[in-house]
C-alpha positions as a Markdown table, in Angstrom:
| # | Residue | x | y | z |
|---|---|---|---|---|
| 1 | Met | 0.6 | -14.5 | -7.2 |
| 2 | Thr | 2.4 | -17.1 | -9.4 |
| 3 | Ser | 3.7 | -15.7 | -12.6 |
| 4 | Ile | 4.2 | -17.6 | -15.9 |
| 5 | Asn | 7.9 | -16.5 | -15.5 |
| 6 | Glu | 8.0 | -19.0 | -12.5 |
| 7 | Glu | 6.9 | -22.6 | -12.4 |
| 8 | Glu | 3.1 | -23.0 | -12.0 |
| 9 | Pro | 2.4 | -25.3 | -9.0 |
| 10 | Glu | 2.1 | -28.8 | -10.4 |
| 11 | Ile | -1.3 | -30.5 | -10.2 |
| 12 | Val | -0.4 | -34.0 | -9.1 |
| 13 | Lys | -2.5 | -37.0 | -10.1 |
| 14 | Gly | -5.3 | -37.5 | -7.6 |
| 15 | Gln | -6.1 | -33.8 | -7.2 |
| 16 | Ile | -8.5 | -33.7 | -10.2 |
| 17 | Arg | -11.2 | -36.3 | -9.8 |
| 18 | Val | -13.5 | -37.1 | -12.8 |
| 19 | Gly | -16.5 | -39.3 | -12.8 |
| 20 | Ile | -16.7 | -41.8 | -15.7 |
| 21 | Ser | -18.9 | -44.5 | -17.2 |
| 22 | Ser | -17.1 | -47.7 | -16.1 |
| 23 | Cys | -17.1 | -49.3 | -19.6 |
| 24 | Leu | -15.0 | -46.4 | -20.9 |
| 25 | Leu | -12.1 | -47.6 | -18.7 |
| 26 | Gly | -12.2 | -51.1 | -20.1 |
| 27 | Lys | -14.4 | -52.6 | -17.4 |
| 28 | Lys | -16.6 | -55.4 | -18.7 |
| 29 | Val | -19.9 | -54.1 | -17.6 |
| 30 | Arg | -21.8 | -53.8 | -20.9 |
| 31 | Tyr | -25.0 | -55.7 | -21.5 |
| 32 | Asn | -23.1 | -58.1 | -23.7 |
| 33 | Gly | -20.3 | -58.7 | -21.2 |
| 34 | Gly | -18.0 | -56.4 | -23.1 |
| 35 | His | -16.5 | -52.9 | -22.6 |
| 36 | Lys | -16.0 | -49.7 | -24.6 |
| 37 | Glu | -12.5 | -48.7 | -23.5 |
| 38 | Asn | -11.6 | -45.3 | -24.9 |
| 39 | Asp | -7.9 | -45.0 | -25.8 |
| 40 | Tyr | -7.8 | -41.2 | -25.4 |
| 41 | Ile | -9.3 | -41.6 | -21.9 |
| 42 | Thr | -7.1 | -44.5 | -20.7 |
| 43 | Asn | -3.8 | -43.5 | -22.5 |
| 44 | Val | -3.9 | -39.7 | -22.3 |
| 45 | Leu | -6.3 | -38.3 | -19.7 |
| 46 | Asp | -5.4 | -41.1 | -17.3 |
| 47 | Asp | -2.1 | -39.4 | -16.6 |
| 48 | Phe | -3.9 | -36.3 | -15.2 |
| 49 | Phe | -7.2 | -37.5 | -13.7 |
| 50 | Thr | -8.2 | -39.9 | -11.0 |
| 51 | Trp | -11.3 | -41.7 | -12.1 |
| 52 | Val | -14.5 | -42.3 | -10.1 |
| 53 | Ser | -16.1 | -45.1 | -12.2 |
| 54 | Val | -19.9 | -45.7 | -12.2 |
| 55 | Cys | -22.1 | -48.2 | -14.1 |
| 56 | Pro | -25.7 | -47.4 | -13.1 |
| 57 | Glu | -27.1 | -50.5 | -14.8 |
| 58 | Val | -24.8 | -52.8 | -12.8 |
| 59 | Glu | -25.4 | -50.9 | -9.6 |
| 60 | Ile | -29.2 | -51.3 | -9.7 |
| 61 | Gly | -28.8 | -55.0 | -9.9 |
| 62 | Met | -28.7 | -55.9 | -13.7 |
| 63 | Gly | -26.4 | -58.8 | -14.3 |
| 64 | Thr | -23.5 | -58.9 | -16.8 |
| 65 | Pro | -24.2 | -60.0 | -19.4 |
| 66 | Arg | -27.9 | -59.0 | -19.3 |
| 67 | Glu | -30.9 | -58.1 | -21.4 |
| 68 | Ala | -30.4 | -54.8 | -23.2 |
| 69 | Val | -32.7 | -51.9 | -22.2 |
| 70 | Arg | -34.1 | -49.0 | -24.0 |
| 71 | Leu | -36.0 | -45.8 | -23.3 |
| 72 | Val | -39.7 | -45.7 | -24.4 |
| 73 | Gly | -42.4 | -43.1 | -24.2 |
| 74 | Ser | -41.9 | -39.4 | -24.1 |
| 75 | Pro | -38.4 | -37.9 | -24.3 |
| 76 | Asp | -39.3 | -35.7 | -21.3 |
| 77 | Gln | -40.3 | -38.6 | -19.1 |
| 78 | Pro | -39.1 | -41.8 | -20.6 |
| 79 | Arg | -39.3 | -45.3 | -19.1 |
| 80 | Met | -36.4 | -47.8 | -19.1 |
| 81 | Val | -37.5 | -51.3 | -20.1 |
| 82 | Gly | -35.9 | -54.5 | -21.3 |
| 83 | Thr | -35.8 | -54.7 | -25.1 |
| 84 | Asn | -37.1 | -58.3 | -25.2 |
| 85 | Thr | -39.2 | -58.9 | -22.1 |
| 86 | Gly | -40.3 | -55.4 | -21.3 |
| 87 | Thr | -39.0 | -55.7 | -17.8 |
| 88 | Glu | -39.6 | -52.3 | -16.1 |
| 89 | Trp | -36.4 | -50.6 | -14.6 |
| 90 | Thr | -37.7 | -47.0 | -14.5 |
| 91 | Asp | -38.3 | -46.6 | -10.8 |
| 92 | Lys | -35.1 | -48.4 | -9.8 |
| 93 | Ile | -32.9 | -46.3 | -12.1 |
| 94 | Asn | -34.6 | -43.1 | -11.2 |
| 95 | Thr | -34.3 | -43.7 | -7.4 |
| 96 | Tyr | -30.7 | -44.8 | -7.8 |
| 97 | Ser | -29.7 | -41.9 | -10.0 |
| 98 | Ile | -31.0 | -39.3 | -7.5 |
| 99 | Ala | -29.2 | -41.0 | -4.5 |
| 100 | Lys | -26.0 | -41.6 | -6.5 |
| 101 | Thr | -25.8 | -38.0 | -7.6 |
| 102 | Glu | -26.1 | -36.9 | -3.9 |
| 103 | Lys | -23.3 | -39.3 | -3.0 |
| 104 | Leu | -21.1 | -38.0 | -5.9 |
| 105 | Lys | -21.6 | -34.4 | -4.6 |
| 106 | Thr | -19.5 | -35.5 | -1.5 |
| 107 | Leu | -16.6 | -36.8 | -3.6 |
| 108 | Asn | -15.3 | -33.4 | -4.8 |
| 109 | Leu | -15.6 | -34.3 | -8.5 |
| 110 | His | -14.2 | -31.8 | -11.1 |
| 111 | Gly | -15.8 | -33.3 | -14.2 |
| 112 | Tyr | -17.7 | -36.3 | -15.6 |
| 113 | Ile | -17.4 | -38.3 | -18.9 |
| 114 | Leu | -20.4 | -40.3 | -19.9 |
| 115 | Lys | -21.0 | -43.1 | -22.5 |
| 116 | Asn | -22.9 | -41.7 | -25.4 |
| 117 | Arg | -26.2 | -43.2 | -26.7 |
| 118 | Ser | -26.6 | -45.2 | -23.5 |
| 119 | Pro | -30.2 | -45.3 | -22.1 |
| 120 | Ser | -28.7 | -44.7 | -18.6 |
| 121 | Cys | -25.6 | -42.5 | -19.3 |
| 122 | Gly | -26.1 | -40.9 | -22.7 |
| 123 | Leu | -26.3 | -37.1 | -22.4 |
| 124 | Phe | -27.4 | -36.1 | -25.9 |
| 125 | Arg | -29.5 | -37.6 | -28.7 |
| 126 | Val | -30.3 | -40.8 | -26.9 |
| 127 | Lys | -33.0 | -42.9 | -28.7 |
| 128 | Val | -36.4 | -42.8 | -27.1 |
| 129 | Tyr | -39.0 | -45.2 | -28.7 |
| 130 | Thr | -42.6 | -44.1 | -29.0 |
| 131 | Glu | -45.4 | -46.5 | -28.1 |
| 132 | Thr | -45.6 | -47.3 | -31.8 |
| 133 | Gly | -41.9 | -48.2 | -31.9 |
| 134 | Met | -40.7 | -45.0 | -33.7 |
| 135 | Pro | -37.2 | -44.0 | -32.5 |
| 136 | Leu | -36.7 | -40.3 | -31.6 |
| 137 | Asn | -33.1 | -39.1 | -31.2 |
| 138 | Asn | -33.7 | -36.4 | -28.7 |
| 139 | Gly | -33.6 | -38.1 | -25.3 |
| 140 | Ala | -31.1 | -38.3 | -22.4 |
| 141 | Gly | -30.2 | -41.3 | -20.3 |
| 142 | Leu | -31.9 | -41.4 | -16.9 |
| 143 | Phe | -28.8 | -41.3 | -14.9 |
| 144 | Ala | -27.2 | -38.6 | -17.1 |
| 145 | Arg | -30.4 | -36.5 | -16.7 |
| 146 | Ala | -30.3 | -36.7 | -12.9 |
| 147 | Leu | -26.6 | -36.0 | -12.8 |
| 148 | Ser | -26.8 | -32.9 | -15.0 |
| 149 | Glu | -29.8 | -31.6 | -13.0 |
| 150 | Gly | -28.3 | -32.3 | -9.6 |
| 151 | Met | -24.8 | -31.0 | -10.4 |
| 152 | Pro | -25.5 | -28.2 | -13.0 |
| 153 | Tyr | -22.0 | -26.6 | -12.9 |
| 154 | Leu | -20.0 | -29.8 | -13.0 |
| 155 | Pro | -18.4 | -30.1 | -16.5 |
| 156 | Ile | -20.0 | -33.1 | -18.1 |
| 157 | Glu | -19.3 | -34.5 | -21.5 |
| 158 | Glu | -19.9 | -37.6 | -23.6 |
| 159 | Glu | -17.0 | -39.6 | -24.7 |
| 160 | Gly | -18.0 | -39.5 | -28.4 |
| 161 | Arg | -17.9 | -35.7 | -28.4 |
| 162 | Leu | -14.3 | -35.8 | -27.2 |
| 163 | Asn | -13.3 | -36.7 | -30.8 |
| 164 | Asp | -14.2 | -33.1 | -31.7 |
| 165 | Ala | -11.1 | -31.0 | -31.0 |
| 166 | Arg | -13.0 | -27.8 | -30.0 |
| 167 | Leu | -15.4 | -29.7 | -27.7 |
| 168 | Arg | -12.5 | -31.7 | -26.2 |
| 169 | Glu | -10.5 | -28.6 | -25.4 |
| 170 | Asn | -13.5 | -26.8 | -24.0 |
| 171 | Phe | -14.3 | -29.7 | -21.7 |
| 172 | Ile | -10.8 | -30.0 | -20.4 |
| 173 | Ile | -10.6 | -26.2 | -19.8 |
| 174 | Arg | -13.9 | -26.3 | -17.8 |
| 175 | Val | -12.5 | -29.2 | -15.7 |
| 176 | Phe | -9.4 | -27.3 | -14.7 |
| 177 | Cys | -11.5 | -24.1 | -14.1 |
| 178 | Tyr | -13.8 | -26.1 | -11.9 |
| 179 | Tyr | -10.9 | -27.5 | -10.0 |
| 180 | Arg | -9.5 | -24.0 | -9.4 |
| 181 | Trp | -13.0 | -22.8 | -8.3 |
| 182 | Gln | -13.4 | -25.7 | -5.8 |
| 183 | Glu | -10.0 | -24.9 | -4.5 |
| 184 | Leu | -11.0 | -21.2 | -4.0 |
| 185 | Ile | -14.1 | -22.2 | -2.1 |
| 186 | Ser | -12.6 | -25.0 | 0.0 |
| 187 | Ser | -9.6 | -22.8 | 1.1 |
| 188 | Gly | -11.9 | -20.2 | 2.6 |
| 189 | Phe | -13.6 | -17.7 | 0.3 |
| 190 | Thr | -12.6 | -14.0 | 0.5 |
| 191 | Ile | -13.2 | -11.2 | -1.9 |
| 192 | Arg | -9.5 | -10.8 | -2.4 |
| 193 | Lys | -9.3 | -14.4 | -3.6 |
| 194 | Leu | -12.2 | -13.8 | -5.9 |
| 195 | Val | -10.5 | -10.7 | -7.4 |
| 196 | Glu | -7.3 | -12.8 | -8.0 |
| 197 | Phe | -9.4 | -15.7 | -9.5 |
| 198 | His | -11.2 | -13.3 | -11.9 |
| 199 | Ser | -8.1 | -11.4 | -12.8 |
| 200 | Arg | -6.2 | -14.6 | -13.8 |
| 201 | His | -9.2 | -16.0 | -15.8 |
| 202 | Lys | -10.1 | -12.6 | -17.4 |
| 203 | Phe | -8.8 | -13.4 | -20.9 |
| 204 | Leu | -9.9 | -17.0 | -20.8 |
| 205 | Ile | -13.5 | -15.8 | -20.1 |
| 206 | Met | -13.1 | -13.3 | -22.9 |
| 207 | Ser | -12.2 | -16.0 | -25.4 |
| 208 | His | -15.6 | -17.5 | -24.7 |
| 209 | Asn | -17.8 | -14.5 | -24.0 |
| 210 | Glu | -16.5 | -11.0 | -23.8 |
| 211 | Thr | -19.9 | -9.6 | -22.5 |
| 212 | Ala | -19.8 | -12.1 | -19.7 |
| 213 | Met | -16.2 | -11.2 | -18.9 |
| 214 | Arg | -17.2 | -7.5 | -18.4 |
| 215 | Glu | -20.3 | -8.4 | -16.4 |
| 216 | Leu | -18.2 | -10.6 | -14.1 |
| 217 | Gly | -15.7 | -7.8 | -13.7 |
| 218 | Lys | -18.5 | -5.4 | -12.5 |
| 219 | Leu | -19.8 | -8.1 | -10.1 |
| 220 | Val | -16.4 | -8.5 | -8.5 |
| 221 | Ala | -15.8 | -4.8 | -8.3 |
| 222 | Gln | -19.1 | -4.5 | -6.4 |
| 223 | Gly | -18.5 | -7.6 | -4.3 |
| 224 | Lys | -18.5 | -6.0 | -0.9 |
| 225 | Ser | -22.1 | -4.8 | -1.5 |
| 226 | Tyr | -23.4 | -8.4 | -1.7 |
| 227 | Pro | -23.9 | -11.1 | 1.0 |
| 228 | Glu | -21.1 | -13.6 | 0.6 |
| 229 | Phe | -23.4 | -16.5 | -0.4 |
| 230 | Glu | -25.1 | -14.4 | -3.1 |
| 231 | Leu | -21.8 | -13.2 | -4.5 |
| 232 | Ile | -20.4 | -16.7 | -4.7 |
| 233 | Gln | -23.6 | -18.0 | -6.3 |
| 234 | Asn | -23.8 | -15.2 | -8.8 |
| 235 | Tyr | -20.2 | -15.4 | -9.9 |
| 236 | Arg | -20.2 | -19.2 | -10.2 |
| 237 | Asp | -23.4 | -19.1 | -12.3 |
| 238 | Arg | -22.2 | -16.5 | -14.7 |
| 239 | Phe | -18.6 | -17.8 | -14.9 |
| 240 | Phe | -19.5 | -21.5 | -15.8 |
| 241 | Asn | -22.3 | -20.5 | -18.1 |
| 242 | Ala | -19.9 | -18.2 | -19.9 |
| 243 | Ile | -17.1 | -20.8 | -20.5 |
| 244 | Lys | -19.6 | -23.6 | -21.4 |
| 245 | Arg | -19.7 | -22.1 | -24.9 |
| 246 | Pro | -16.6 | -23.2 | -26.9 |
| 247 | Ser | -14.3 | -20.5 | -28.0 |
| 248 | Thr | -14.1 | -19.5 | -31.7 |
| 249 | Arg | -11.1 | -18.5 | -33.9 |
| 250 | Asn | -12.3 | -14.9 | -34.1 |
| 251 | Arg | -12.7 | -14.7 | -30.3 |
| 252 | His | -9.1 | -16.0 | -29.9 |
| 253 | Val | -7.8 | -13.5 | -32.3 |
| 254 | Asn | -9.6 | -10.7 | -30.3 |
| 255 | Val | -7.9 | -11.9 | -27.1 |
| 256 | Leu | -4.5 | -12.2 | -28.7 |
| 257 | Gln | -4.7 | -8.7 | -30.0 |
| 258 | His | -5.8 | -7.4 | -26.6 |
| 259 | Ile | -2.9 | -9.1 | -24.9 |
| 260 | Met | -0.4 | -7.7 | -27.5 |
| 261 | Gly | -1.7 | -4.2 | -26.7 |
| 262 | Phe | -0.4 | -4.5 | -23.1 |
| 263 | Phe | 3.3 | -4.7 | -24.0 |
| 264 | Lys | 3.7 | -3.8 | -27.7 |
| 265 | Ser | 5.5 | -0.6 | -26.8 |
| 266 | Lys | 8.3 | -2.8 | -25.3 |
| 267 | Leu | 8.7 | -4.9 | -28.5 |
| 268 | Ser | 11.0 | -4.1 | -31.4 |
| 269 | Pro | 9.4 | -3.5 | -34.8 |
| 270 | Gln | 10.6 | -7.0 | -35.8 |
| 271 | Asp | 9.0 | -8.6 | -32.8 |
| 272 | Lys | 5.7 | -6.8 | -33.5 |
| 273 | Ile | 5.8 | -8.1 | -37.1 |
| 274 | Glu | 6.5 | -11.6 | -35.9 |
| 275 | Leu | 3.6 | -11.6 | -33.4 |
| 276 | Leu | 1.2 | -10.0 | -35.9 |
| 277 | Thr | 2.2 | -12.5 | -38.5 |
| 278 | Ala | 1.6 | -15.4 | -36.1 |
| 279 | Ile | -1.8 | -14.0 | -35.1 |
| 280 | Gly | -2.7 | -13.5 | -38.8 |
| 281 | Asp | -1.6 | -17.0 | -39.7 |
| 282 | Tyr | -3.7 | -18.4 | -36.9 |
| 283 | Gln | -6.7 | -16.4 | -38.1 |
| 284 | Asn | -6.2 | -17.7 | -41.6 |
| 285 | Glu | -6.0 | -21.3 | -40.3 |
| 286 | Leu | -2.4 | -21.8 | -41.4 |
| 287 | Val | -1.1 | -22.5 | -37.9 |
| 288 | Pro | -2.6 | -23.8 | -34.6 |
| 289 | Leu | -3.2 | -21.5 | -31.6 |
| 290 | Ile | -0.2 | -22.8 | -29.8 |
| 291 | Val | 2.1 | -20.9 | -32.2 |
| 292 | Pro | 1.1 | -17.3 | -31.2 |
| 293 | Ile | 0.7 | -18.4 | -27.6 |
| 294 | Thr | 4.2 | -19.8 | -27.6 |
| 295 | Leu | 5.5 | -16.5 | -28.9 |
| 296 | Phe | 3.7 | -14.6 | -26.2 |
| 297 | Arg | 5.2 | -16.9 | -23.6 |
| 298 | His | 8.6 | -16.3 | -25.0 |
| 299 | Tyr | 8.3 | -12.5 | -25.0 |
| 300 | Leu | 6.7 | -12.5 | -21.5 |
| 301 | Arg | 9.9 | -14.2 | -20.1 |
| 302 | Leu | 11.9 | -11.3 | -21.5 |
| 303 | Ile | 9.5 | -8.5 | -20.6 |
| 304 | Lys | 8.2 | -9.7 | -17.2 |
| 305 | His | 4.6 | -8.4 | -17.4 |
| 306 | Asp | 3.1 | -10.1 | -14.3 |
| 307 | Tyr | -0.6 | -9.3 | -15.1 |
| 308 | Ile | -0.4 | -10.9 | -18.5 |
| 309 | Gly | 2.0 | -13.6 | -17.3 |
| 310 | Asn | -0.5 | -14.8 | -14.8 |
| 311 | Gln | -3.4 | -15.2 | -17.3 |
| 312 | Tyr | -4.6 | -18.8 | -17.4 |
| 313 | Tyr | -5.5 | -18.2 | -21.0 |
| 314 | Leu | -1.8 | -18.7 | -21.8 |
| 315 | Asn | -1.6 | -21.8 | -19.6 |
| 316 | Pro | -5.2 | -23.3 | -19.5 |
| 317 | His | -4.1 | -26.9 | -19.1 |
| 318 | Pro | -1.0 | -29.1 | -19.1 |
| 319 | Lys | 1.0 | -28.7 | -22.3 |
| 320 | Glu | 1.3 | -32.5 | -22.5 |
| 321 | Leu | -2.4 | -32.7 | -23.6 |
| 322 | Met | -1.5 | -30.7 | -26.7 |
| 323 | Leu | -5.0 | -29.3 | -26.9 |
| 324 | Leu | -3.9 | -26.1 | -28.6 |
| 325 | Asn | -2.1 | -27.9 | -31.4 |
| 326 | His | -4.9 | -28.4 | -33.8 |
| 327 | Val | -5.3 | -26.0 | -36.7 |
């Protein structure tokens, strides 16, 4: 088991594969012949992810440039039609979306970033026009809907929501967790490997949902009583549902206090005050989470506590992404 006191094996570019709406990479596939390049995606995430780009509208035969389309009818079963001519694209996009999702399942994706508000790729609050022309902001793009239904555990997010620091961090955490889960499964599942996986993710899960963390612990402890397929399915379902909910400041404080309890007897009174002060300053929104976590990393290098040192909570993603640096 690798400890934080050693170097975590580097994840090289190409190992983490993320699907993405092509326009977000700067590809000129929009209805107007333009693009929607996202600087955070192309200038920051590009250093860590290999992109699998998809433009459903182009791939079903729409030209570039082309007539814009929109969703009409019921948000539950909308139709995709041309905004000016009323050209019907519903059957083509639905058939394509199901087939494309099946193909993407074979590509070992670890996440997906979709273009927001798109009638094909938008995941939340996409406009659906009623037959009288009234826009309702509670639909989902037809490809996005098929993707999320066909790959329910794949971390999926809209590019617009990545501007929210909490949602951005949560998405990246889920991508790296999904990568580690896929590695566990592809390397040959054993209960021993599941025990290690859960052990290293324990405090990360706790920072999202403490009840789920305890339930997952019981499931792992009783693992030998389940058929392998059922154990894998049950753990996967509960794990990814638990971490889908973003962490909160109070949950982080709870985790930090739990971690401190493991080795506070080995700290000097001054060290304890320093850690408690850092945790309190974080709780009071005076410093970012990286401050108490950096202190924990410092003391762990001196104290050598393998169990805590191996927690992904203290190393959830590459430090270069600076996702723990917001107050």
